[in-house]
N, C-alpha and C positions, 0 to 999 in steps of 0.2 A: 617176398612172402616171409613171414616169421616162422622159424623152425626152432623148437626147443632142443637144447643139447641132448644128444643121445636118442633122439626120436626122428623117424623119417616121415612123420605125418605133420602137415602144416596146421596152423591155427589162424591162418589169414582170414578165413570166413568170419571168425568171431571178432577179430580186431577190426575188420572192415565194416561189419554189419551190426554188431551188437553194441548196445549203449555202453557208455563209459561208466555207468552206475554199477556194473558187475564188480563183485568184490572177492568172493571166495576163490575164484579161479586165479586171482593174482597171487594168492598164497600157495596154491597148489597147481603149478603150471604144467599140467598134463591133461590129456583128453581121456576121460574115463569111458569104459565101454561095458563092463560086466560087474555084477555085484551078487555075492552069495554070503549069507550069514553075517559074520563080522568083517567081511573083506570086500574091498573094491579093487578092480583091476583096470589098468589103463589099456589103451589099444595096442600096446606092445606086449601085453601080458603080465606086466609087473604088478605084484600084489601090494596092497596097502591095508594095514589093519585100521579099521574105521572106529576111532574114538570121538567122532563128530556126530555120526548117525543122523544126518540131515537136520542139524541143530535140534535134535531131540525128537524128530518125527519118525524115527525108525527104532523104537524101543525093542522090537522083536526081531531086529536084524533085517537084512536085505533078502527079498524074495523068499520069505519064510514059507516052506511048503504047507504048513498047517493053515495058512491064509491064502496061499497061491491057488491051491486046488479048488476051494469054494469059489474064488473069484473067476478062475478060468471056466468052471462049470456054468456059472451064472452068465458070463459074457458070451459063451458059445451056444446058449439056448434061447436067444432072442428075448431076453428079459428086459424089463424097463431100465433104461440108463438114466435119463433125465426126466424129472417129474415135478420140479418146483416143490410146492408143499402138498401135492396130491397124496392120497393114501396109496401105498404100495405094499406088497408082501415083504420086501426087503426092509422097509421102515418099520413095519409091524414087528418083524422078528427082532430087529435091533432094540426097539423100545421095550419089548417083553424081556429080552435078555438083560438089558441094562438095569431094569427094575429088579428082576429076580436075582441077578448075580452081584450087582454093585449096590443099589440103593437099599433094598430090603435088609440084607445082612448088617448094614451099618445104621439102620433105622433112620434113614434120610428120606425126606419127603420133598421132592423137587418136580416141577414141571420141566420138560425138555423143550427148549427152543432151538431150531436149526437156523442160525442167523446168516449163514453164508459159508464160504469155503475156508476161511483162514482165522487165525487167532485174533487178529485185529477186529474182525467182524463180530466175534463173540464179545470182545471188550466194548466195542461201540454199542452193541445192543444192551449190555449191562449198564453202561453209563446213561444211556438214553432212558432206559426203563426206570432207573433209580431217580432220575430227575422228574420223570412223569409221575411216579408214585408220591414223591415228597413235595413236589412243587418248588423245589429249591434248585440251585444251579451249581454251587461250588462243590468241588470234590477234593478230599484230602488224599494225597499220595505221598510217596516217600523218596528220599534221596537215592540216586542210582537205580531207580525203577526203569523197567522197560515193559511197555504194554502194547506196542504196535506203532505203525507209522501213518495210519490214516489220521485225519485231523483231531478227532475226539480222543483217540488212543494216544496220539502224540502229545496232547496237552498234559497228560499225566505221565509222560516219559521224560527222562532226564537228559539223554544223550544230546549234547549241544549241536553236533553235526547234523543229526536227523531233524532236530527242532528248527535249525536255521533254514533247512530246505523247505519248510512249510510255506514261507513267503507271506504269512499273515500272522497277526498276534495269536498266541495260544493262551487262552484265558480260562477263567473259572476253575482254576486248580490252585491248591495251597500245598506246598511241599514241606514235609516234616522229616526229621532224622529217622532213618531206619534203625532197627534194633542194633545197638552197639555193645550191649552188655555181654561180658565174658567172665568166666571163672566164678559164677555164682553171684555176680552183681545183680542188684535189683533193677528191673527195667525202669527206664526214665520216661514218664509220660507227662512231664511238666507242661511242655508246649501244647500237647494235645488237650490236656485238661483245661488250660487257659482258653483255648479256642472254644471248647464245649461248655465251659462253665462261667460265662459272664465276661468275656473279653470285649463284648460289643459287636463282634463279628457275627454275621448271619450263620445259622446252623447249616452244616454241609448237607448236600444231597446224598453223599455216600463217602465211604472210605474204601480205597482199592489198594490191595497189597499182594505181593508175592511172598510166599513163606521162605523161599530161597530165591535170591535174585541171580538168575543165570547170566544174562547179558550184563548185569551190573557188576559182576566180578565174583560170583559164587559166594554171596553174602547170606549167611544162614540166620534166620530169626529163631530165637529160642522159644520153646513151648510156653514159658511163663509170659513172655512178651506178647505172643499171639493171644493167649487167654486174656491178658489185660486189655488188649486192643478190642477183642470181641466183647468183653464185658462193658467197656465204655460205649461201644456202639449200641448195645442193648439198652443201657441206661438212658441214652439220649435219643433213642429211636432213629438211629442213623444206619441205613443198610450197609452191611459189610460185604464187599466184593472180594473174593479170592481169585486172582489170576493164576490158574493152574495149567496154563497153556503148555509150558515146557516142563513143569515139575509134576504134573499129574500123570495118570496112567502108569503108576509104579516107579517113576524115576527116583523118588526118595525112599522107596520101599513099599509102603502102603499104596493103594490105588490113588487116593487123594493125599496130597502132601500135607494137608492140614489135620489129618487124623492123629498125628503125633501129639497135637495140642488138645485134642478132644473138643474142638469147637465145631459149630455148624453155621457156616456162612449163609447169608441171605441169598447171595447170587454167586455162582461159580462159573468160571470160563474155562473151557477145555478145547483143545485142538491138537495139532501136531500128531501125537501117537494115538489119538482116539480111533483113527481109522485102522491103525495097526500095520498098514502096508505102505505108508507114505502117500496115500491118496488124500485129496483135500476134503476135510470135514471139520466142522466146528460145532460146539454145543454151548449154549448158555443155560445153565440150570437155575431155576427160579423157585423160591418158596411160593406155594400155591396162592397165598393171599396177596402176593406182589404181582401176580400175573394178570395185569389189568390192560394188556394190549387189546386194541380193537382189531378185528380181522383186516389183514393187509397193511396195518399201520407201520410195520417194520418188515421189509421183505428183501428179496434178492433172487436173481435168476438161478444161481447154482447152489441153492440151499437144500436141494433134494437129489444129491449125487449118489445113486443107489449102489454102484460098485463099492464105494467107500463104506456104506452101511453093511454090505455083505462081509467085507473083511473085518470091520469093527465087531460084528457079531461073532465071527469066527475067533477073533482074538480074545473076546470075553469068555467064550466057552472053553478055549484051549488053555488059558492061563489064569483065570480068576475064579474058577469054581472051587479052588482050595487055596491054601496059603503057601504053596510050594515056591512059586516065583517070588513072592514077597520075602519069604525067609531067605531064599538064595541071594536076592538083591541086598538084603541087609548084611548078610555074612560076607558077600563079595565086597560090599562097600567098606566093611571094617578092614578087610585085607588091604584094600587100596589105600584107605586112610593111614594105616600103619606104615605102609611102604612109602607113601608121599611124605609123611612126617620125617622118616629117616632120610629121604632125598633132600628135604628142606634143610637138614643139618649137615649135609654131606659136602658142601662147598664152603671152605673156610673164607671168612671175610665177606660173604655175600648174604644179604638178608633176604630170606625166602620164607613165606608163610604158607602152610598147607591148610586147606579149609574144604568143607563139603559135608554132605549127608547122603546116605544111601549110595546111589550110583551116579552122583554128580559131584565132582571134586575139582579143585584147582590148586595151582601153585602160583602164589602172588609174589611178583618181583617188585623191586623199587621203581623200575621204569618199564615203559612199553617196549623200548629197544631191547632190553634184556629178554623179556618174554618172547619178542619176535625172533631173536636168535635161537632160542630153545625150540620154538615151534618149527622154524625152518630146518634145524638140524634133525628134528623128529621126522619131518617130511622126507628129507633126504635118505633117511633110514627106513622108510616105509610105514610111518605112523602118522595118521591124520589127527591133529588136535587143533582146535581153534583158540582164539584169544578173546577175552572179555574184560570188563572193567572200564572205569572212566578214561583211562589212558591205554587201554588194551594191554594192561600190565599183568593180567592173569592168564596162565596157560590152563585151559579148561578141558576137562575130560568128561565125555558123555559116552561111555561104552554101551553097546546094546545090553539090555537086561538078560539076554540069552547068551552072553559071552561065556566061553568055557574057561575053567581054571588055567588051562595052558595058554589061552589067549590073553588072560590077565597077566600072567607071568611074563609072557613075551612083550606085551605092551609096556609094562613097567620097566623091563630091562632096556628096551629101546629108548624110553624116556630118560632113564638114568644115563645112558650113553650120550644122548642129546644134551643133557644138562652139563655133563663133564666137558663136552666139546664146545659148548657155547660159553661156559663160564670159566 
């Protein structure tokens, strides 16, 4: 039986019975048992500061009491758990809260579709609906994009390892360069304009974009580029889909990551932290005139998971009735950005780039090996950070939005120690 150094608990059951597709456990080889706020604890009781947050599914931290208590009350009173798309009290309360707290103050008019439990379900529904609305097939996507691993979502995803696992051709997608303008450069839309304005190619069914590419390496699109993209979609009657699965729900500061650009996408995909508690829930937001689904035309067994709707409603009421969380996230993000910029300059002879927006940041190294050493040293010191980017060359930070100033300082200090040890 396999035993990790310093631990008296075996992991043989995982190695013997769980598929080799598992990945995160290979970077963090301990058995986790408890989680509170910004912290995870393994079964020996050792604490780890969580700057991973379930790949962005835990924006409000672990077992947040403001969400936990409504959930426990609901679960302990024989309320409806599974309901497909039937009407329930939990769904009614969520829809009313989402409209009142999120949509109306932003003057956004969307129908809410519950496509299934995960972000890839939200993307699949968006792509399928855009093709149904337009009668066209090709979708424009961008380099280093990640939109999911089911076949439709995978067709607009870049990661070659995941694409190769499909086993079939991934078609009907055209990939263009993501925004690379920096330092006030004008955005470059030459290739997109050629496609839309007489290249001979068929008009696309949609354009799908992340405003910040999380899995792609914390690549941040500028507001001017996003506005230019949205304007071209409007001019050519091409639906614009914003994948806000990881960057929505306040990760970049505002509730929606596209608010910084002042645009209104035709379709928006949400998941991960929309439930607030790490429970599976996904939404596809649709402009009303595009909502041409026939009853049952797109469905799924677990699109009505009421406990997730309960915690989602509690999260909206607790954190989005005012701008306190948004302002704190923007300010904390600035603090982290300043610290990471200094860290990037702290190792002579090593090229490191800091990048990010709001509460998502990264340190980009020249190689995945270098980033791997840093993340391993961080783990050894009790800090969880994942890697992203085409070669896993970016050490990516996703602290909870509810992280305290002391936890920010602690995490940055541990990361600094890890960087010095690794480089």
